[in-house]
C-alpha positions in Angstrom: 118.7 78.9 81.7 116.5 80.7 79.0 113.5 78.2 80.3 114.0 79.1 83.6 114.0 83.1 83.0 110.8 82.5 80.3 109.2 80.2 83.6 109.0 83.1 86.1 108.7 85.8 83.5 105.6 83.6 82.6 104.4 82.8 86.5 104.9 87.1 87.1 100.7 87.6 87.6 99.1 90.6 89.3 100.7 91.0 92.6 103.8 92.1 90.1 101.8 94.8 89.2 99.4 95.7 92.0 102.1 96.1 95.1 104.5 98.5 93.6 101.8 100.4 92.4 100.0 100.8 95.5 103.7 101.1 96.9 104.4 104.2 94.2 100.4 105.8 94.6 100.9 105.9 98.5 104.1 107.8 98.2 102.5 110.2 95.6 99.4 110.6 97.8 101.6 111.3 101.0 103.2 113.3 99.6 100.7 115.3 98.0 98.5 115.1 101.2 100.8 117.2 103.2 102.6 119.2 100.7 99.0 120.7 99.6 98.4 122.0 103.4 101.8 123.9 103.1 101.2 125.0 99.3 97.4 126.6 100.1 99.0 127.9 103.4 101.9 129.7 101.5 100.9 130.6 98.2 96.7 131.8 98.7 97.0 132.6 102.2 94.5 129.8 103.7 92.8 130.2 107.1 92.8 126.8 108.9 89.2 126.8 108.2 90.0 127.3 104.4 92.6 123.9 105.1 90.0 122.1 106.6 87.4 122.9 103.9 90.0 122.0 101.1 91.4 119.1 102.3 88.1 117.6 103.4 86.2 118.4 99.7 88.7 116.3 97.9 87.7 113.2 100.3 83.8 114.2 99.3 84.3 113.7 95.3 86.2 110.6 96.1 83.1 109.1 98.1 81.2 109.9 95.1 83.1 108.7 92.4 83.4 105.3 94.7 79.5 105.1 95.4 78.6 106.5 92.0 81.1 104.7 89.8 80.8 101.7 91.1 79.1 99.8 88.0 82.5 100.5 86.2 84.4 98.1 88.8 82.0 95.3 87.0 82.0 96.1 83.7 86.1 97.8 83.1 88.9 95.5 83.9 91.1 96.9 87.0 93.6 97.4 84.9 92.5 100.1 82.6 90.6 101.7 85.8 94.1 101.6 87.6 95.6 103.0 84.5 93.1 105.7 83.9 93.0 106.7 87.6 96.9 106.9 87.5 97.1 109.6 84.4 94.4 111.6 85.4 95.5 112.4 89.6 98.9 113.3 87.6 97.6 115.7 86.0 94.7 117.3 88.3 97.4 117.7 91.0 99.9 119.5 88.2 97.8 121.5 86.9 97.1 122.9 90.5 100.6 124.3 90.4 99.6 126.4 87.4 96.7 128.2 88.9 96.2 131.6 90.2 92.7 131.0 91.9 92.5 129.7 95.1 88.8 128.7 94.2 90.3 127.0 90.8 93.1 125.2 92.8 89.9 123.5 95.0 87.8 122.1 91.9 91.4 121.1 90.4 91.8 118.9 93.6 88.3 117.9 93.7 89.2 116.3 90.5 92.3 115.0 91.4 89.8 113.2 94.5 87.6 112.1 91.8 89.9 110.3 89.8 91.2 108.4 92.8 88.4 106.6 93.2 88.4 104.2 90.6 92.2 103.0 91.9 91.7 101.9 95.0 88.3 100.1 95.2 89.5 97.7 91.8 92.9 97.1 92.9 92.0 96.0 96.3 89.1 94.2 94.7 91.2 92.5 91.7 94.0 91.3 94.7 91.3 90.0 96.8 89.2 88.3 94.4 89.3 84.2 95.3 91.0 85.0 98.3 89.6 83.5 101.8 90.1 83.0 105.4 94.5 83.1 106.1 95.0 83.6 102.4 92.9 86.5 102.0 94.1 87.8 105.2 97.6 87.6 104.3 97.4 89.2 100.7 95.4 91.7 102.2 98.2 93.1 105.1 101.2 92.3 102.6 98.9 95.0 100.0 98.3 97.3 103.6 102.4 96.9 104.0 103.4 98.1 100.6 101.2 101.2 100.4 101.7 101.7 104.5 105.7 101.5 103.6 104.6 104.6 100.6 103.1 106.5 103.5 106.6 106.5 105.3 108.3 107.4 102.5 106.1 110.4 101.7 105.5 112.8 104.5 109.3 113.4 105.4 109.9 113.8 101.5 107.0 116.4 101.5 108.6 118.2 104.4 112.1 118.3 102.7 110.7 119.3 99.6 108.1 122.0 100.8 111.2 123.7 102.6 112.4 124.4 99.3 109.5 125.0 97.5 105.5 124.6 97.9 105.3 123.1 94.6 108.3 120.9 94.3 106.0 118.2 97.0 102.9 118.7 94.1 105.4 118.1 90.5 106.9 115.1 92.9 103.4 113.5 93.4 102.2 114.0 89.7 106.1 112.0 88.5 104.8 109.3 90.9 101.2 109.2 89.5 102.2 109.0 85.8 105.0 106.4 86.7 102.9 104.4 87.8 100.2 104.7 84.9 103.1 103.7 82.7 104.1 100.4 85.4 100.7 99.2 84.7 100.2 99.9 81.1 103.6 98.0 80.7 103.0 95.2 82.7 99.1 95.3 81.0 101.0 95.0 77.7 104.0 93.0 78.1 103.0 90.3 80.5 100.5 87.1 79.0 98.9 86.4 82.6 97.8 89.7 83.2 97.1 90.5 79.8 94.6 87.3 79.2 93.1 88.2 83.0 89.0 88.7 82.2 88.7 88.3 85.8 86.3 91.3 86.5 83.8 90.3 83.6 83.6 86.6 84.7 82.8 86.9 88.2 79.7 89.0 86.6 78.7 87.0 84.1 79.2 83.8 87.0 78.0 85.1 90.1 74.5 83.9 90.1 75.8 81.2 90.3 77.9 81.8 93.6 76.5 81.7 97.3 77.7 85.0 99.2 78.7 84.0 102.4 79.5 87.6 104.2 80.5 88.0 107.7 78.0 90.6 110.1 81.1 91.6 111.3 81.8 94.0 108.1 79.2 96.7 109.8 81.2 97.0 113.2 84.0 97.2 111.1 82.8 99.5 108.9 82.4 102.2 112.0 85.1 101.5 113.3 86.8 102.7 109.8 84.4 106.0 109.7 85.3 106.5 113.4 89.4 106.0 112.7 89.7 108.3 110.0 88.0 110.6 111.5 91.2 111.0 113.8 93.3 110.7 111.2 91.6 113.5 108.8 92.4 116.0 111.8 96.0 114.2 112.2 96.9 114.7 108.5 95.0 118.0 107.7 94.6 120.0 110.8 97.6 118.9 113.0 100.5 120.2 110.6 98.6 123.4 110.9 98.8 124.1 114.5 102.2 122.3 115.0 103.2 125.1 112.1 101.7 127.7 113.7 101.4 127.6 117.5 104.2 124.6 118.2 106.1 126.6 115.4 107.7 123.2 114.3 109.7 123.2 111.3 108.3 122.0 107.9 111.0 118.9 108.0 110.3 117.9 111.5 106.4 117.7 110.7 106.8 115.7 108.1 109.0 113.0 110.0 105.7 113.0 112.9 103.4 112.4 110.0 105.9 109.6 108.7 105.7 108.0 112.8 102.0 107.4 111.9 102.6 105.1 109.7 106.4 103.5 110.5 104.6 102.1 113.2 101.8 101.2 111.1 104.1 98.8 108.4 104.9 96.5 111.8 101.2 96.2 112.7 100.4 95.1 108.9 103.0 92.6 109.0 102.3 91.4 112.4 98.2 90.8 111.6 99.6 89.2 107.7 101.5 86.3 110.0 98.2 86.2 112.8 94.3 85.2 112.6 93.6 85.9 116.7 91.6 89.3 115.2 89.8 87.1 112.5 85.9 87.1 112.9 86.1 88.4 116.2 84.4 91.7 117.7 87.0 91.7 120.8 90.7 92.9 119.1 88.1 95.3 117.0 86.5 97.2 120.1 89.6 97.4 122.2 91.9 98.8 119.2 89.3 101.3 119.4 89.1 102.1 122.9 92.9 102.4 122.6 92.9 104.9 119.9 90.4 107.3 121.6 93.1 107.5 124.8 95.8 107.9 122.5 93.8 111.3 120.9 93.3 112.4 124.1 96.7 111.8 125.8 97.6 114.3 122.5 96.0 117.1 124.4 99.0 116.9 126.8 102.2 116.5 124.6 104.0 119.4 123.2 107.4 118.0 122.5 108.0 116.3 119.4 109.0 112.9 120.9 106.6 112.6 123.3 104.0 114.0 120.4 106.0 111.1 117.6 105.5 108.3 120.3 101.1 109.4 120.3 100.5 109.7 116.5 102.8 106.2 116.0 100.0 105.3 118.3 97.5 106.2 116.5 99.3 104.8 113.2 99.2 101.4 115.1 95.6 101.6 115.9 94.3 102.4 112.4 96.4 99.8 111.0 94.4 97.1 112.9 91.3 99.4 112.2 91.7 99.7 108.4 92.6 95.7 108.4 89.6 94.6 110.0 87.8 96.8 107.8 89.0 94.9 104.8 88.9 91.7 105.8 85.5 91.8 107.2 84.2 93.5 104.2 85.2 91.7 101.9 85.2 87.7 103.3 82.8 85.6 101.6 81.5 88.2 99.4 81.0 87.6 95.5 81.5 91.5 95.0 84.9 92.4 96.2 84.9 95.7 94.3 82.0 96.9 95.6 82.7 96.2 98.8 86.1 97.9 98.6 84.3 101.0 97.3 82.0 101.0 100.1 85.1 101.0 102.3 86.8 103.6 100.5 83.7 105.9 101.0 83.1 105.1 105.0 87.5 106.2 104.9 87.0 109.1 103.1 83.5 110.1 104.5 85.7 110.1 108.2 88.6 112.3 106.4 85.5 114.8 105.1 84.3 115.0 109.2 88.2 115.4 110.7 89.4 117.4 108.4 86.4 120.2 108.2 84.7 119.7 111.9 88.8 119.8 113.3 89.3 123.3 111.1 86.1 124.8 112.2 86.7 123.9 115.9 90.7 124.4 116.0 90.2 128.3 114.7 87.1 129.1 116.7 88.1 126.8 119.9 91.5 125.5 120.6 93.4 121.9 119.5 92.5 120.5 123.0 89.0 120.7 121.2 89.5 119.4 118.7 91.0 116.0 120.2 88.6 115.4 122.9 85.7 116.0 119.9 87.8 113.6 117.9 88.2 111.1 121.1 84.6 111.6 121.6 83.3 109.9 117.9 85.2 107.0 118.4 84.2 106.1 121.6 80.4 106.7 120.8 81.7 105.0 117.6 82.7 101.9 119.7 79.3 101.6 121.5 77.5 101.4 118.2 79.7 98.9 117.4 78.8 96.9 120.1 75.0 97.3 119.4 75.1 96.5 116.0 77.3 93.5 117.2 74.8 92.1 119.6 71.8 93.5 117.5 72.9 91.8 114.0 73.7 88.4 115.8 70.0 88.0 117.1 68.9 88.5 113.6 71.6 86.6 111.8 69.2 84.2 109.4 67.7 87.7 108.8 70.9 89.8 107.7 73.0 87.3 106.1 
């Protein structure tokens, strides 16, 4: 019995830490994501455009971190970056609750976004290292299932907690980030396989002997990630304002609507983990984007919670497909996976910035219907760009690969 337990203990590896950490941080992020909107509206009286800018700028600092902190991903072991990121995210979110100035809260929330930038790229690069093909697709889909499950719980908790006090979601998010930091610290200290992991350093030292076999489909995949998250930026940050002010929905109902976006996505992640028809193919990528644009346009005709839940669920499903194809084709064959993940996350955050800021301005000056049309148009332009990139790059494959 003792030998069996020892064997199990020694066999616990990075997945034992990565999947729970992704889940906890995703719960925290999704609680904060919705909770901060209710918080700044009630505490600071923020207008729709201010909500858009406030929620967009933290994504901008996240982009800055992903792009300019990339050298750290190749010099610092992932577990140390994850520990630092978790504690800093918790600290900056909790500090917001003690701030009486909207401008200062702005800065602190931006620093929260910067801290987040050295969590997701390193954890995804760490997980995907040495995995290819079906194994890569499966491991990344299970990872997506982990954080996707967290996004199911977060919005509901945010709605319930906000109805009690606008500060409670921020307290809960901060606590979850600190818990994640302690979990990773404990795993890094107590688990031999993680304590002895020097994978980043080894891959950098040996990278000159490796051949990069990246697929050109990463470029259309990244376009899809950007345009998809323009829509998500609007859904997550502008739609709750519209639902609260115009549709007069309760916070708890808005939380459930945000949950529907991620609930269906988890099933899509499981499905994609066990299939390969979408690997290295442009058609599923493009069809998913066309369907996403149609779902966004249909939102302009919906007002009942049930209709809204169905359409937002569909958007979540197509988001899952776009996210998965972007990650899979972004890292497949690459020798610098944390760097590729940083590009993926930067484009994702750029989409959130556009969706939040532009959506807030258009909604305040025109209408929510105009926001839906704008987002759908951006997605359809992205489809044309995906097809153009695919045709252009494949005629010059030997030059670009």
